[in-house]
C-alpha positions in Angstrom: -11.4 0.6 13.8 -11.5 -3.1 13.1 -8.9 -4.2 10.6 -8.7 -7.2 8.3 -5.3 -7.8 6.6 -4.8 -9.5 3.3 -1.3 -10.9 2.9 1.0 -12.1 5.7 4.4 -12.1 4.1 7.4 -10.0 5.2 5.6 -6.7 4.6 2.3 -8.0 5.9 3.9 -9.1 9.1 5.5 -5.6 9.6 2.1 -3.9 8.9 0.4 -6.3 11.4 2.9 -5.4 14.0 2.2 -1.7 13.5 -1.5 -2.1 13.7 -1.4 -4.3 16.8 0.6 -1.7 18.7 -1.7 1.2 17.8 -4.5 2.0 20.3 -7.0 3.2 17.6 -7.0 -0.1 15.7 -7.9 -3.7 16.3 -6.5 -6.4 14.0 -9.2 -9.0 13.7 -7.6 -11.3 11.2 -4.9 -11.8 8.6 -5.4 -13.9 5.5 -2.6 -15.8 3.8 -2.8 -18.5 1.1 -1.1 -21.4 2.9 -2.8 -23.4 5.6 0.3 -24.0 7.8 -0.5 -21.3 10.4 -4.3 -21.6 10.3 -6.1 -20.3 13.4 -2.9 -19.1 15.1 -2.9 -15.8 16.9 -1.2 -13.0 14.9 0.1 -11.4 18.1 1.5 -14.7 19.4 3.2 -15.4 16.1 4.9 -11.9 16.2 5.9 -12.3 19.8 3.6 -9.6 21.1 2.0 -10.2 24.5 -1.6 -9.1 24.4 -5.1 -10.5 24.6 -6.8 -11.2 21.3 -4.4 -10.1 18.6 -6.2 -11.4 15.6 -6.4 -14.8 13.9 -4.5 -16.1 10.9 -6.6 -17.8 8.3 -6.0 -19.3 4.9 -7.8 -18.1 1.8 -7.8 -21.8 0.6 -10.1 -22.9 3.4 -11.9 -19.7 4.6 -15.0 -18.6 2.7 -15.0 -14.8 2.6 -18.7 -14.5 3.3 -18.4 -16.6 6.4 -15.2 -14.7 7.4 -16.8 -11.3 7.2 -20.0 -12.5 9.0 -18.2 -14.1 11.9 -15.2 -11.7 12.1 -16.6 -8.3 10.8 -14.2 -5.5 10.0 -14.4 -1.8 9.1 -11.4 -1.8 6.8 -9.6 -4.4 4.7 -5.9 -3.7 4.0 -4.4 -5.5 1.1 -0.7 -6.5 0.8 -1.4 -9.8 -0.9 -1.2 -10.0 -4.7 -2.9 -8.4 -7.7 -5.5 -11.2 -7.6 -6.3 -10.9 -3.9 -9.0 -8.4 -4.6 -11.1 -11.1 -6.3 -11.2 -13.1 -3.1 -12.8 -10.4 -0.9 -13.8 -7.4 -3.2 -17.4 -8.1 -4.0 -18.4 -9.1 -0.5 -16.5 -6.2 1.1 -18.1 -3.7 -1.2 -21.6 -5.0 -0.6 -21.0 -4.6 3.1 -19.6 -1.1 2.8 -16.2 -2.2 4.1 -13.4 0.3 3.3 -10.6 -1.1 1.1 -7.0 0.1 1.3 -4.9 -1.5 -1.4 -1.1 -1.3 -1.3 -0.6 -3.7 -4.3 2.3 -2.4 -6.3 0.9 -3.3 -9.7 -2.5 -4.3 -11.1 -3.3 -5.8 -14.5 -6.0 -3.8 -16.4 -8.9 -6.1 -15.5 -7.9 -6.2 -11.8 -7.8 -2.4 -11.7 -11.1 -2.1 -13.4 -12.6 -4.4 -10.8 -11.1 -2.5 -7.9 -12.4 0.8 -9.3 -15.9 -0.7 -9.7 -16.0 -1.5 -6.0 -15.8 2.3 -5.2 -19.4 2.7 -6.3 -20.5 1.2 -3.0 -17.5 1.5 -0.8 -14.5 3.7 0.0 -11.6 2.4 -2.0 -8.0 3.6 -1.7 -5.1 2.5 -3.8 -1.4 3.4 -3.7 1.4 1.3 -5.2 3.6 2.5 -2.3 1.8 3.4 0.8 4.7 5.0 2.7 4.1 8.7 3.6 7.6 9.6 2.5 7.4 8.3 -1.1 4.1 10.1 -1.6 5.5 13.3 -0.3 8.4 12.9 -2.7 6.0 12.3 -5.6 3.9 15.4 -4.8 7.1 17.5 -4.4 8.5 16.3 -7.7 5.4 17.3 -9.5 5.6 20.8 -8.0 9.3 21.1 -9.0 8.5 20.1 -12.6 5.9 22.8 -12.8 8.6 25.3 -11.6 11.2 24.0 -14.0 9.5 22.2 -16.9 12.7 22.1 -19.1 14.9 20.3 -16.5 16.4 16.9 -17.4 14.7 14.2 -15.3 16.0 10.8 -14.4 14.3 8.1 -12.2 16.3 5.5 -10.4 14.7 2.7 -8.4 16.5 0.1 -6.2 15.1 -3.0 -4.6 16.1 -6.4 -3.2 17.6 -8.9 -5.6 14.5 -11.1 -5.8 12.0 -8.3 -6.8 10.8 -8.9 -10.4 10.0 -6.1 -12.9 10.0 -2.4 -12.5 8.5 -1.2 -9.2 4.9 0.1 -9.3 6.1 3.2 -7.5 8.6 4.1 -10.1 6.0 3.6 -12.8 3.7 5.9 -11.0 6.4 8.5 -10.7 7.2 8.2 -14.4 3.5 8.6 -15.3 3.1 11.7 -13.0 6.3 13.4 -14.5 5.5 12.3 -18.1 8.7 10.2 -18.4 8.9 7.2 -20.7 8.6 4.2 -18.5 11.3 2.4 -20.5 13.7 5.1 -19.3 13.4 4.1 -15.6 16.8 3.0 -14.2 16.5 -0.2 -12.2 18.9 -1.7 -9.7 18.5 -5.1 -8.0 21.0 -5.9 -5.3 21.1 -7.6 -1.9 18.4 -6.9 0.6 17.5 -3.3 -0.3 14.0 -2.7 1.0 13.3 0.1 -1.4 14.9 3.3 -2.7 13.6 5.8 -5.3 15.5 8.8 -6.5 14.4 11.5 -8.9 17.2 13.6 -10.4 16.4 17.1 -11.8 19.3 18.2 -14.0 19.8 21.9 -14.6 22.7 23.6 -16.5 24.6 24.6 -13.4 23.0 22.6 -10.6 21.3 19.3 -9.8 18.4 18.6 -7.4 18.0 15.0 -6.1 14.8 13.9 -4.3 15.4 10.6 -2.5 13.2 8.3 -0.5 14.6 5.2 1.1 12.6 2.7 3.1 14.9 1.5 5.9 12.4 -1.0 7.3 9.1 -2.4 6.2 7.5 -0.9 9.3 7.3 2.3 7.1 4.4 0.6 5.3 2.6 0.1 8.6 2.9 3.8 9.4 1.5 4.7 6.0 -1.4 2.3 6.4 -2.3 4.0 9.8 -2.1 7.5 8.2 -4.4 6.4 5.3 -6.9 4.6 7.6 -7.2 7.6 9.9 -7.7 10.0 6.9 -10.3 7.8 5.3 -12.4 7.4 8.4 -15.0 10.0 7.4 -14.7 9.5 3.6 -17.7 8.1 1.7 -17.8 5.8 -1.3 -15.3 6.7 -4.0 -11.9 6.0 -5.4 -9.1 7.8 -3.5 -5.3 8.1 -3.8 -2.5 9.4 -1.6 -2.3 12.8 -3.2 -5.9 13.6 -2.3 -5.2 12.8 1.3 -2.0 14.8 1.4 -3.2 18.0 -0.4 -5.1 19.4 2.6 -1.8 19.4 4.6 -0.3 21.5 1.8 -3.2 24.0 2.1 -4.4 23.0 -1.4 
């Protein structure tokens, strides 16, 4: 599968590294806002010795129609920003290119636009695309069904510079019907990402914890999603729909 990557920050670089080293995928290009690395090889920049390895382009100078014509892809993976979808969305949908969005939070108009693209194309969105966090989310929903009266607390921890409550924590709160204002937030040092759900019972406590040790975890998640979307038609998909068949549901 030919991949185009939106976003080439710390997480985007880790995802690019995972894609480049997987035999089923070809990274064709990576898009970033700034022009400083224009036309460089992704593989060369990451220190990977291989032929090809994709090109780095700037959204400021690269017209998306020309980009997708000269460098066609089967899937666009988005780790850019909530507004990135407006750069490529319409053109990708017209061409039937699958869209995998890992943006942590969309404004209402952005999400409406993303959803509208699923009429013509396969669209997937997950605020956190790691396999582990989505397994945690699904497991926590089952536990709440078993014990609906348990006290539930959500704690999310991230690096010092991260602003706002994480999109993953908000999704957990929504799924468990917890007030979003009750999410406990910690910002410290270089924590990649940690989410904990505490179920409090009268005489015992259950803690479900997921911690991202490295941003490479996002790359593994992207690969899982891309492989499971390969035969999916147009529509709007989430991680739970891809995981449920593995639970026998």
